[in-house]
N, CA and C atoms as a LAMMPS dump frame, in Angstrom:
ITEM: TIMESTEP
0
ITEM: NUMBER OF ATOMS
438
ITEM: BOX BOUNDS ff ff ff
-5.0000000000000000e+02 5.0000000000000000e+02
-5.0000000000000000e+02 5.0000000000000000e+02
-5.0000000000000000e+02 5.0000000000000000e+02
ITEM: ATOMS id mol type element x y z
1 1 1 N -269.075 -358.199 -322.792
2 1 2 C -268.229 -359.381 -322.702
3 1 3 C -268.923 -360.586 -323.332
4 2 1 N -270.218 -360.678 -323.16
5 2 2 C -270.968 -361.806 -323.709
6 2 3 C -270.932 -361.81 -325.23
7 3 1 N -270.941 -360.629 -325.848
8 3 2 C -270.906 -360.548 -327.305
9 3 3 C -269.589 -361.089 -327.848
10 4 1 N -268.501 -360.79 -327.156
11 4 2 C -267.197 -361.304 -327.589
12 4 3 C -267.143 -362.818 -327.502
13 5 1 N -267.7 -363.374 -326.441
14 5 2 C -267.711 -364.822 -326.275
15 5 3 C -268.509 -365.491 -327.391
16 6 1 N -269.66 -364.934 -327.699
17 6 2 C -270.485 -365.483 -328.779
18 6 3 C -269.752 -365.36 -330.11
19 7 1 N -269.125 -364.208 -330.347
20 7 2 C -268.39 -364.001 -331.6
21 7 3 C -267.259 -365 -331.759
22 8 1 N -266.463 -365.187 -330.716
23 8 2 C -265.331 -366.109 -330.814
24 8 3 C -265.791 -367.56 -330.9
25 9 1 N -266.892 -367.888 -330.265
26 9 2 C -267.439 -369.239 -330.381
27 9 3 C -267.904 -369.505 -331.81
28 10 1 N -268.59 -368.546 -332.412
29 10 2 C -269.024 -368.694 -333.795
30 10 3 C -267.838 -368.749 -334.752
31 11 1 N -266.811 -367.963 -334.472
32 11 2 C -265.61 -367.986 -335.307
33 11 3 C -264.909 -369.341 -335.225
34 12 1 N -264.822 -369.906 -334.034
35 12 2 C -264.222 -371.227 -333.864
36 12 3 C -265.061 -372.296 -334.57
37 13 1 N -266.364 -372.194 -334.459
38 13 2 C -267.245 -373.131 -335.14
39 13 3 C -267.088 -373.036 -336.657
40 14 1 N -266.958 -371.824 -337.151
41 14 2 C -266.737 -371.632 -338.581
42 14 3 C -265.408 -372.245 -339.026
43 15 1 N -264.373 -372.086 -338.193
44 15 2 C -263.061 -372.651 -338.534
45 15 3 C -263.095 -374.173 -338.55
46 16 1 N -263.944 -374.774 -337.735
47 16 2 C -264.044 -376.233 -337.707
48 16 3 C -264.878 -376.745 -338.877
49 17 1 N -265.954 -376.048 -339.213
50 17 2 C -266.879 -376.517 -340.247
51 17 3 C -266.394 -376.169 -341.657
52 18 1 N -265.698 -375.067 -341.821
53 18 2 C -265.312 -374.581 -343.144
54 18 3 C -264.549 -375.59 -344.006
55 19 1 N -263.619 -376.361 -343.466
56 19 2 C -262.925 -377.325 -344.335
57 19 3 C -263.851 -378.386 -344.943
58 20 1 N -264.968 -378.672 -344.285
59 20 2 C -265.894 -379.663 -344.824
60 20 3 C -266.796 -379.072 -345.904
61 21 1 N -266.978 -377.753 -345.882
62 21 2 C -267.854 -377.094 -346.843
63 21 3 C -267.055 -376.577 -348.036
64 22 1 N -265.981 -375.855 -347.752
65 22 2 C -265.18 -375.225 -348.792
66 22 3 C -264.096 -376.19 -349.235
67 23 1 N -263.955 -376.402 -350.529
68 23 2 C -263.07 -377.46 -351.012
69 23 3 C -261.641 -377.005 -351.296
70 24 1 N -261.36 -375.72 -351.251
71 24 2 C -259.99 -375.253 -351.423
72 24 3 C -259.315 -375.248 -350.054
73 25 1 N -258.921 -376.417 -349.607
74 25 2 C -258.409 -376.597 -348.256
75 25 3 C -257.107 -375.846 -348.024
76 26 1 N -256.288 -375.704 -349.052
77 26 2 C -255.024 -374.995 -348.906
78 26 3 C -255.262 -373.546 -348.475
79 27 1 N -256.227 -372.898 -349.078
80 27 2 C -256.544 -371.519 -348.72
81 27 3 C -257.078 -371.415 -347.295
82 28 1 N -257.912 -372.361 -346.904
83 28 2 C -258.471 -372.364 -345.545
84 28 3 C -257.356 -372.576 -344.521
85 29 1 N -256.459 -373.517 -344.787
86 29 2 C -255.366 -373.777 -343.847
87 29 3 C -254.428 -372.58 -343.729
88 30 1 N -254.164 -371.917 -344.833
89 30 2 C -253.322 -370.715 -344.774
90 30 3 C -253.991 -369.607 -343.964
91 31 1 N -255.289 -369.458 -344.117
92 31 2 C -256.018 -368.437 -343.364
93 31 3 C -255.998 -368.747 -341.869
94 32 1 N -256.16 -370.009 -341.508
95 32 2 C -256.124 -370.394 -340.095
96 32 3 C -254.724 -370.2 -339.522
97 33 1 N -253.685 -370.55 -340.289
98 33 2 C -252.316 -370.341 -339.82
99 33 3 C -252.007 -368.862 -339.611
100 34 1 N -252.444 -368.028 -340.535
101 34 2 C -252.214 -366.592 -340.382
102 34 3 C -252.996 -366.032 -339.199
103 35 1 N -254.191 -366.57 -338.955
104 35 2 C -254.968 -366.131 -337.792
105 35 3 C -254.251 -366.497 -336.496
106 36 1 N -253.607 -367.671 -336.464
107 36 2 C -252.828 -368.051 -335.277
108 36 3 C -251.64 -367.123 -335.076
109 37 1 N -250.977 -366.758 -336.164
110 37 2 C -249.832 -365.845 -336.065
111 37 3 C -250.281 -364.477 -335.569
112 38 1 N -251.391 -363.987 -336.078
113 38 2 C -251.894 -362.679 -335.659
114 38 3 C -252.324 -362.715 -334.205
115 39 1 N -252.93 -363.81 -333.773
116 39 2 C -253.347 -363.927 -332.378
117 39 3 C -252.138 -363.893 -331.442
118 40 1 N -251.065 -364.594 -331.821
119 40 2 C -249.856 -364.573 -330.998
120 40 3 C -249.241 -363.187 -330.917
121 41 1 N -249.194 -362.49 -332.031
122 41 2 C -248.662 -361.123 -332.022
123 41 3 C -249.558 -360.178 -331.23
124 42 1 N -250.862 -360.375 -331.345
125 42 2 C -251.795 -359.503 -330.639
126 42 3 C -251.682 -359.685 -329.134
127 43 1 N -251.509 -360.913 -328.689
128 43 2 C -251.349 -361.153 -327.262
129 43 3 C -250.093 -360.481 -326.719
130 44 1 N -249.013 -360.598 -327.448
131 44 2 C -247.743 -360.062 -326.969
132 44 3 C -247.666 -358.548 -327.096
133 45 1 N -248.077 -358.027 -328.243
134 45 2 C -247.877 -356.602 -328.498
135 45 3 C -248.95 -355.72 -327.862
136 46 1 N -250.201 -356.126 -327.908
137 46 2 C -251.216 -355.227 -327.368
138 46 3 C -251.401 -355.414 -325.865
139 47 1 N -251.512 -356.651 -325.405
140 47 2 C -251.708 -356.866 -323.973
141 47 3 C -250.402 -356.741 -323.203
142 48 1 N -249.319 -357.231 -323.766
143 48 2 C -248.037 -357.183 -323.072
144 48 3 C -247.261 -355.901 -323.298
145 49 1 N -247.552 -355.209 -324.389
146 49 2 C -246.857 -353.963 -324.68
147 49 3 C -245.414 -354.153 -325.129
148 50 1 N -245.06 -355.342 -325.565
149 50 2 C -243.698 -355.626 -325.99
150 50 3 C -243.646 -355.828 -327.5
151 51 1 N -242.513 -355.517 -328.078
152 51 2 C -242.312 -355.713 -329.511
153 51 3 C -241.467 -356.967 -329.699
154 52 1 N -242.033 -357.951 -330.391
155 52 2 C -241.318 -359.188 -330.654
156 52 3 C -241.298 -359.431 -332.155
157 53 1 N -240.145 -359.757 -332.675
158 53 2 C -240.004 -360.015 -334.104
159 53 3 C -239.631 -361.464 -334.392
160 54 1 N -239.741 -362.333 -333.414
161 54 2 C -239.32 -363.714 -333.587
162 54 3 C -240.444 -364.72 -333.716
163 55 1 N -241.692 -364.273 -333.763
164 55 2 C -242.813 -365.211 -333.805
165 55 3 C -242.798 -366.071 -335.063
166 56 1 N -242.393 -365.508 -336.187
167 56 2 C -242.354 -366.274 -337.435
168 56 3 C -241.338 -367.41 -337.338
169 57 1 N -240.271 -367.209 -336.61
170 57 2 C -239.264 -368.262 -336.454
171 57 3 C -239.85 -369.453 -335.704
172 58 1 N -240.65 -369.186 -334.689
173 58 2 C -241.255 -370.281 -333.936
174 58 3 C -242.334 -370.983 -334.748
175 59 1 N -243.076 -370.244 -335.558
176 59 2 C -244.055 -370.88 -336.439
177 59 3 C -243.355 -371.768 -337.466
178 60 1 N -242.254 -371.284 -338.022
179 60 2 C -241.493 -372.081 -338.986
180 60 3 C -240.89 -373.318 -338.351
181 61 1 N -240.408 -373.182 -337.132
182 61 2 C -239.834 -374.326 -336.425
183 61 3 C -240.892 -375.396 -336.172
184 62 1 N -242.063 -374.975 -335.725
185 62 2 C -243.141 -375.935 -335.499
186 62 3 C -243.586 -376.612 -336.777
187 63 1 N -243.667 -375.854 -337.862
188 63 2 C -244.063 -376.431 -339.146
189 63 3 C -243.016 -377.419 -339.639
190 64 1 N -241.737 -377.084 -339.471
191 64 2 C -240.668 -377.977 -339.92
192 64 3 C -240.681 -379.283 -339.123
193 65 1 N -240.819 -379.176 -337.813
194 65 2 C -240.829 -380.373 -336.973
195 65 3 C -242.021 -381.253 -337.327
196 66 1 N -243.179 -380.658 -337.492
197 66 2 C -244.371 -381.42 -337.84
198 66 3 C -244.226 -382.082 -339.21
199 67 1 N -243.679 -381.357 -340.174
200 67 2 C -243.489 -381.923 -341.507
201 67 3 C -242.496 -383.057 -341.523
202 68 1 N -241.397 -382.915 -340.803
203 68 2 C -240.382 -383.973 -340.764
204 68 3 C -240.933 -385.227 -340.097
205 69 1 N -241.629 -385.053 -338.981
206 69 2 C -242.163 -386.22 -338.287
207 69 3 C -243.225 -386.933 -339.114
208 70 1 N -243.998 -386.174 -339.861
209 70 2 C -245.057 -386.782 -340.66
210 70 3 C -244.525 -387.406 -341.942
211 71 1 N -243.719 -386.665 -342.694
212 71 2 C -243.284 -387.132 -344.006
213 71 3 C -242.133 -388.125 -343.9
214 72 1 N -241.128 -387.816 -343.096
215 72 2 C -239.938 -388.665 -343.047
216 72 3 C -240.095 -389.88 -342.128
217 73 1 N -240.82 -389.686 -341.004
218 73 2 C -240.94 -390.78 -340.042
219 73 3 C -242.291 -391.466 -340.085
220 74 1 N -243.238 -390.95 -340.863
221 74 2 C -244.523 -391.607 -341.065
222 74 3 C -245.47 -391.559 -339.887
223 75 1 N -245.283 -390.634 -338.971
224 75 2 C -246.2 -390.52 -337.836
225 75 3 C -247.509 -389.876 -338.279
226 76 1 N -248.606 -390.14 -337.575
227 76 2 C -249.877 -389.497 -337.925
228 76 3 C -249.779 -387.978 -337.767
229 77 1 N -250.407 -387.261 -338.671
230 77 2 C -250.275 -385.81 -338.713
231 77 3 C -250.785 -385.13 -337.452
232 78 1 N -251.881 -385.628 -336.902
233 78 2 C -252.422 -385.003 -335.697
234 78 3 C -251.457 -385.149 -334.525
235 79 1 N -250.794 -386.289 -334.423
236 79 2 C -249.799 -386.49 -333.377
237 79 3 C -248.605 -385.561 -333.576
238 80 1 N -248.181 -385.388 -334.824
239 80 2 C -247.017 -384.541 -335.081
240 80 3 C -247.287 -383.088 -334.733
241 81 1 N -248.526 -382.659 -334.851
242 81 2 C -248.858 -381.274 -334.484
243 81 3 C -248.63 -381.067 -332.996
244 82 1 N -249.093 -382.006 -332.174
245 82 2 C -248.914 -381.872 -330.726
246 82 3 C -247.447 -381.987 -330.321
247 83 1 N -246.718 -382.878 -330.971
248 83 2 C -245.28 -383.007 -330.678
249 83 3 C -244.552 -381.73 -331.088
250 84 1 N -244.902 -381.184 -332.254
251 84 2 C -244.253 -379.953 -332.722
252 84 3 C -244.538 -378.787 -331.787
253 85 1 N -245.756 -378.697 -331.27
254 85 2 C -246.087 -377.627 -330.319
255 85 3 C -245.254 -377.785 -329.055
256 86 1 N -245.135 -379.011 -328.552
257 86 2 C -244.371 -379.239 -327.324
258 86 3 C -242.889 -378.922 -327.518
259 87 1 N -242.305 -379.385 -328.617
260 87 2 C -240.879 -379.132 -328.87
261 87 3 C -240.628 -377.648 -329.1
262 88 1 N -241.512 -376.993 -329.853
263 88 2 C -241.35 -375.559 -330.099
264 88 3 C -241.504 -374.768 -328.813
265 89 1 N -242.431 -375.17 -327.952
266 89 2 C -242.584 -374.486 -326.658
267 89 3 C -241.338 -374.654 -325.796
268 90 1 N -240.735 -375.838 -325.831
269 90 2 C -239.504 -376.061 -325.073
270 90 3 C -238.366 -375.179 -325.603
271 91 1 N -238.235 -375.098 -326.917
272 91 2 C -237.202 -374.247 -327.502
273 91 3 C -237.497 -372.771 -327.216
274 92 1 N -238.768 -372.398 -327.223
275 92 2 C -239.139 -371.018 -326.899
276 92 3 C -238.782 -370.677 -325.454
277 93 1 N -238.93 -371.639 -324.543
278 93 2 C -238.513 -371.402 -323.158
279 93 3 C -237.003 -371.228 -323.056
280 94 1 N -236.267 -372.059 -323.789
281 94 2 C -234.807 -371.964 -323.753
282 94 3 C -234.334 -370.644 -324.345
283 95 1 N -234.916 -370.245 -325.471
284 95 2 C -234.522 -368.988 -326.116
285 95 3 C -235.055 -367.789 -325.323
286 96 1 N -236.272 -367.921 -324.817
287 96 2 C -236.918 -366.794 -324.16
288 96 3 C -236.393 -366.477 -322.776
289 97 1 N -235.806 -367.45 -322.093
290 97 2 C -235.336 -367.193 -320.733
291 97 3 C -234.31 -366.058 -320.659
292 98 1 N -233.284 -366.037 -321.517
293 98 2 C -232.36 -364.896 -321.461
294 98 3 C -233.004 -363.581 -321.917
295 99 1 N -234.031 -363.674 -322.751
296 99 2 C -234.67 -362.457 -323.258
297 99 3 C -235.689 -361.869 -322.287
298 100 1 N -235.968 -362.567 -321.192
299 100 2 C -236.976 -362.078 -320.237
300 100 3 C -236.592 -360.744 -319.598
301 101 1 N -235.331 -360.488 -319.461
302 101 2 C -234.882 -359.259 -318.796
303 101 3 C -234.843 -358.058 -319.734
304 102 1 N -235.007 -358.302 -321.023
305 102 2 C -234.932 -357.211 -321.988
306 102 3 C -236.294 -356.549 -322.142
307 103 1 N -236.268 -355.259 -322.436
308 103 2 C -237.492 -354.491 -322.636
309 103 3 C -237.311 -353.597 -323.859
310 104 1 N -238.425 -353.254 -324.476
311 104 2 C -238.427 -352.274 -325.559
312 104 3 C -237.604 -352.689 -326.76
313 105 1 N -236.729 -351.768 -327.185
314 105 2 C -235.927 -352.005 -328.387
315 105 3 C -234.977 -353.178 -328.228
316 106 1 N -234.503 -353.41 -327.026
317 106 2 C -233.552 -354.494 -326.802
318 106 3 C -234.237 -355.857 -326.99
319 107 1 N -235.485 -355.962 -326.541
320 107 2 C -236.234 -357.189 -326.78
321 107 3 C -236.47 -357.379 -328.265
322 108 1 N -236.803 -356.307 -328.963
323 108 2 C -237.018 -356.392 -330.408
324 108 3 C -235.746 -356.848 -331.111
325 109 1 N -234.601 -356.327 -330.711
326 109 2 C -233.334 -356.739 -331.327
327 109 3 C -232.977 -358.182 -330.987
328 110 1 N -233.24 -358.595 -329.761
329 110 2 C -232.964 -359.981 -329.375
330 110 3 C -233.813 -360.967 -330.143
331 111 1 N -235.109 -360.677 -330.283
332 111 2 C -235.983 -361.58 -331.038
333 111 3 C -235.686 -361.507 -332.532
334 112 1 N -235.286 -360.343 -333.015
335 112 2 C -234.894 -360.23 -334.415
336 112 3 C -233.643 -361.06 -334.693
337 113 1 N -232.714 -361.077 -333.75
338 113 2 C -231.521 -361.908 -333.898
339 113 3 C -231.868 -363.381 -333.998
340 114 1 N -232.799 -363.84 -333.158
341 114 2 C -233.232 -365.232 -333.242
342 114 3 C -233.922 -365.5 -334.574
343 115 1 N -234.68 -364.561 -335.043
344 115 2 C -235.387 -364.698 -336.328
345 115 3 C -234.389 -364.817 -337.485
346 116 1 N -233.332 -364.011 -337.462
347 116 2 C -232.326 -364.053 -338.527
348 116 3 C -231.556 -365.367 -338.489
349 117 1 N -231.178 -365.825 -337.312
350 117 2 C -230.459 -367.092 -337.187
351 117 3 C -231.336 -368.242 -337.674
352 118 1 N -232.604 -368.231 -337.3
353 118 2 C -233.487 -369.309 -337.743
354 118 3 C -233.741 -369.24 -339.245
355 119 1 N -233.791 -368.043 -339.811
356 119 2 C -233.971 -367.909 -341.261
357 119 3 C -232.821 -368.582 -342.002
358 120 1 N -231.592 -368.324 -341.569
359 120 2 C -230.454 -368.947 -342.236
360 120 3 C -230.414 -370.45 -341.989
361 121 1 N -230.881 -370.895 -340.831
362 121 2 C -230.935 -372.343 -340.576
363 121 3 C -231.955 -373.021 -341.476
364 122 1 N -233.083 -372.347 -341.748
365 122 2 C -234.094 -372.929 -342.638
366 122 3 C -233.672 -372.825 -344.097
367 123 1 N -232.998 -371.748 -344.44
368 123 2 C -232.62 -371.512 -345.839
369 123 3 C -231.457 -372.404 -346.268
370 124 1 N -230.534 -372.663 -345.366
371 124 2 C -229.356 -373.483 -345.655
372 124 3 C -229.289 -374.629 -344.646
373 125 1 N -230.142 -375.635 -344.799
374 125 2 C -230.25 -376.673 -343.755
375 125 3 C -229.196 -377.771 -343.86
376 126 1 N -227.93 -377.394 -343.914
377 126 2 C -226.864 -378.391 -344.029
378 126 3 C -226.856 -379.277 -342.783
379 127 1 N -226.931 -378.673 -341.622
380 127 2 C -226.908 -379.444 -340.389
381 127 3 C -228.216 -380.2 -340.18
382 128 1 N -229.319 -379.699 -340.723
383 128 2 C -230.599 -380.382 -340.585
384 128 3 C -230.725 -381.546 -341.553
385 129 1 N -230.001 -381.503 -342.675
386 129 2 C -230.074 -382.569 -343.665
387 129 3 C -229.569 -383.898 -343.103
388 130 1 N -228.602 -383.83 -342.227
389 130 2 C -228.077 -385.061 -341.647
390 130 3 C -229.11 -385.75 -340.775
391 131 1 N -229.953 -384.931 -340.104
392 131 2 C -230.925 -385.493 -339.183
393 131 3 C -232.183 -385.964 -339.898
394 132 1 N -232.75 -385.099 -340.724
395 132 2 C -234.046 -385.441 -341.294
396 132 3 C -234.102 -385.32 -342.801
397 133 1 N -233.16 -384.647 -343.391
398 133 2 C -233.214 -384.443 -344.827
399 133 3 C -234.212 -383.361 -345.187
400 134 1 N -234.221 -383.022 -346.437
401 134 2 C -235.166 -382.007 -346.889
402 134 3 C -236.533 -382.634 -347.09
403 135 1 N -237.531 -381.842 -346.84
404 135 2 C -238.894 -382.291 -347.071
405 135 3 C -239.248 -381.914 -348.499
406 136 1 N -239.64 -382.889 -349.27
407 136 2 C -240.014 -382.63 -350.654
408 136 3 C -241.234 -381.725 -350.677
409 137 1 N -241.204 -380.741 -351.527
410 137 2 C -242.29 -379.772 -351.595
411 137 3 C -243.618 -380.434 -351.959
412 138 1 N -243.574 -381.551 -352.655
413 138 2 C -244.789 -382.212 -353.108
414 138 3 C -245.158 -383.41 -352.249
415 139 1 N -244.564 -383.536 -351.085
416 139 2 C -244.913 -384.641 -350.202
417 139 3 C -246.337 -384.455 -349.69
418 140 1 N -247.021 -385.551 -349.495
419 140 2 C -248.398 -385.492 -349.023
420 140 3 C -248.404 -385.343 -347.51
421 141 1 N -249.017 -384.313 -347.041
422 141 2 C -249.193 -384.09 -345.612
423 141 3 C -250.69 -384.177 -345.369
424 142 1 N -251.11 -385.221 -344.699
425 142 2 C -252.539 -385.478 -344.554
426 142 3 C -252.979 -385.195 -343.133
427 143 1 N -254.166 -384.616 -343.015
428 143 2 C -254.793 -384.382 -341.718
429 143 3 C -256.165 -385.016 -341.779
430 144 1 N -256.291 -386.15 -341.123
431 144 2 C -257.551 -386.889 -341.182
432 144 3 C -257.77 -387.453 -342.558
433 145 1 N -258.951 -387.216 -343.133
434 145 2 C -259.234 -387.735 -344.462
435 145 3 C -258.946 -386.727 -345.544
436 146 1 N -258.349 -385.594 -345.202
437 146 2 C -258.038 -384.543 -346.176
438 146 3 C -256.701 -384.779 -346.806
């Protein structure tokens, strides 16, 4: 158990220090985001024994909320991350409550349904355009001095 603690502590330290050493920040941020996605899937699928196909929808929702608050409303990026986590967690509770009773394939189909609905909402954001508009692909999203 002690070896795992040391390993994860060193991994966390590497994730904190790496952006200051390695200058291709986009690659580092993508690697950290994918590590978060894998950790969420690992917690649910290996420890919980459930199949969930909706995790990408929640990651996309959090990214969209954070981007809109930062780019369109000018809030600090670090604040938008915490707000996006809170809003996404609230939506996950609302969506997840009816899915709590499902097991196995039915849970997979329920989460897949949410994933498909969210995909079309992100792909065709007609209703979202009224609220926040599209985020320009080249907008500057800053985290600290990066």
